[in-house]
N, C-alpha and C positions, 0 to 999 in steps of 0.2 A: 551250573553251566555244563554244556556237553559240547564235544567237538564236531559231532556228526549229526546232521538232521535225520532222524529215524523215519521220517515221512517220504524222504527222497526215493526209497526202494519200494514204496507202495504203489499199487495201481488203482486208480479211481473207478469204482464200478460204473458200468454204463446201464443206464435205466432206459428202457424203451418207453417212449412216451405213450400214455394211455389214449387210445382212440376215443374221441368223444362221441357218444350216440346222439345222432341228429333226430329231432322231432319230426313227426309226420305232419303233413299238410292237413288243414281241416277236412278237406275233401277226402283224403285217404282215411282218415279216422272214421268219418261218416260211412264211407263204403264198408269198412270193416264191420261196424256196428249193424248196418242194415244187413249184410250178408250173415252175420251170426244170428240176428233176430229171425230173418226169413227161414234159415236152416234150422230153426228151433233149438239153438244150442242152450244146454242147460246152464251154462256159465255166462250167458249174455248180460244178465243183470249185474254181474260182478264186473265184467269188462265195462259196461256202460257207466256204473258207479266209479270205477276208477278214473275214467276220462271226465267225469263231472265234478270230482273232488280233488284230484291230484293226490289222493292218499297212497300209501304204499300197500302192497297186496296183502301183507300180514295184518295191517290195520283193518282192512275191510273184512277179511276172513275172520278177524277177532272181534268184530263189532258185535255187541249184544243189544237187544231190544231195550234194556234199561237205560242205554245211552243214546236212544233215539227218542226225541221229545217233539212229536207233531205240534202240540199246542205252542211250544216256544219256537218252533220252525228251526230246530238245531239238532246237530249230531255232535256228540262229544267223543273224541278220540282219546281213548285213556290207556289202551293196551294193544298189543300186537300178538297174533297167534302164531306159534312156532312149533314144527314137528321135528323130532329127532328119533331116528330109529331105536336108540337105546333107552329113551325115556318116554316116547309117545308125544302126544299133544300137550302143550302148556302155554300159559299167558306170560308175557314178559312186559316189562316197562318199555316205554318209547325209547329211542335212542338218545334223547336228551329231555330236559324239563319242558323245553319249547314244544317237544312233540305231543304234549298233552293240550289239546286245543278244541275250539269249537268250530264246526262247519256249518255254514248257514244253508238251510233248504227252504225256499220261499213256498208258502202254501200255494197249491196249483201248479207249481213248477215241475219240471220233468223229473228232477232229483226226488222231490217230495212225493210225487205220483208213483215213482219207480219203487220206493219203500212201501208205500201203501199196498201196491199190487203184490210186492214181495211178501208182505205179512198175510194177505189172502191165500197166496199160492202155497205158503208154508202150512197154514191151517188146513188147506185141501190135501196137501200131501200127508199130513199127519192122519187125517181121517182115512185116507185111502190106505195107508200103511197099517193102520190099526195096531195090532199086537206086534207087528215088525218095527214100529217106530221106537227105537232104542237109542236115544242120544247118550253120549258119554257123560259119565258123572263129572259134574263141574262145568259142562259145556251144553246145558240144557237150553240156555236162553240165546244162543247165537242167531243172528239174522240170516246168515247165509249157510245152509245145511244141505246134506244130501237128501235123497228121497226117503231115507230112513231115519233122519234126524242127526247123523254124525257129522263132525266137521269135515270140511273139504281139505284135500291135500293141495297145497300151492303147486307142487309139481304137475299135478293133473290139469289144473287150470292153465299152466304154461304149455304143457303138451297139446292140449286141445286148441290153443291158440295157434300154435305152430301148424297143426293140421289144416285149420280154417285158412291160414295165409297160403299154404301150399296149394289148396284146392282153388283158391281165388286166382292165383297166378296161372293154374292150369286153364282156368275159364277165361283169361285174357286180361285180368285186372292188373293194373300197374301198381303194385304195392311191395314194399321192401320188408325184409325180416325185421320184427320187432318183438318186444316182450311186455309184459304187463308194466314193468317199470317205465318203459318208454312212454306210456300214457301219462305218467307223472310229468315227464318233459313236456309232453304236448300240452297238458293243462297249463303249465308254466308260461309256455310260449303264447298260447291263446290269451291268457290273462293279460301279459304285457302288451300284446298286440292291440287289445281292446281297452287299454288305458288304465289298468289296474296299477296302483302305486307299488314300487318294488318293495317297499317296507311291509305293505300290506300282504304282498305275496309271500314274503318270508314267514309271517305269522301263519298264513293259510297252509303253507307246506309243512310247518312245524320244524323250521330250521333255527338253530342256535345262533348261526352267524349270517349276516347279510351276504358275505362273500360267496358262501356255498350256494345260496340262491341264484346269484348272478352268474357265477362261474360255470356251474355244473348243470343248472336246470333251466336256463333261458337261452333259447335260440332265436335267431331273427330269420324269418323267411325272406327270400329274395324279393318278393312282392312288397313286403313291408319296408325293406331297405329303399327300394325304388320310389315308394310313395313318400317316405320321409324325406329323401334327399330332393325330390321334386318340390315338397313344400318349402324346404330351406332355400332351394334355387329361386323361388319366387320372392321370398323375403329378401334375398340379397340383390 
């Protein structure tokens, strides 16, 4: 037993609420993709794959051809690529066991065709580079590489995206700042808007908990809210 409450002289720390990043509209995503493609951005296929799969940037940059099965129409996410100045590039395990997952790519679909085209592009780059094609040891089988076969730095992918966005705004496009991870939010939002079951989305995104999927990665566009409320109003 004590006579004084020791907690009475303490101050409760104030935490600033973390601002939630809002997903782009479907039109804004496609405007960016069309702009990147029209300007022959070397990272276009990476940006588009992020928006088509909902994967993290490290998962896309760490994807190897051994984990792309065109016959089974499947992409297997098993690792993530990380770069540290002190150690260089290395593969790491997904954030949780749920992070190891299968992504469907329907034969003839955009994702399927994008990876087929990427394979051809990489072979052409290898032939063109010839003796200058020098992939890093242990990273010889990456899907997305530079023109000389080395891994991409995620910082370069982010910086180029920022430059494209700035140029778009200069040319009159109505588009906010966003990052590669925002495209993950966009995927989740589009998936729910188009009827994907939330538990299915959890599996696709590789989340260990359902709450993470719904609280952090799923937004509702105003148009969707309006449509849903109009539907309920008719029912009532």
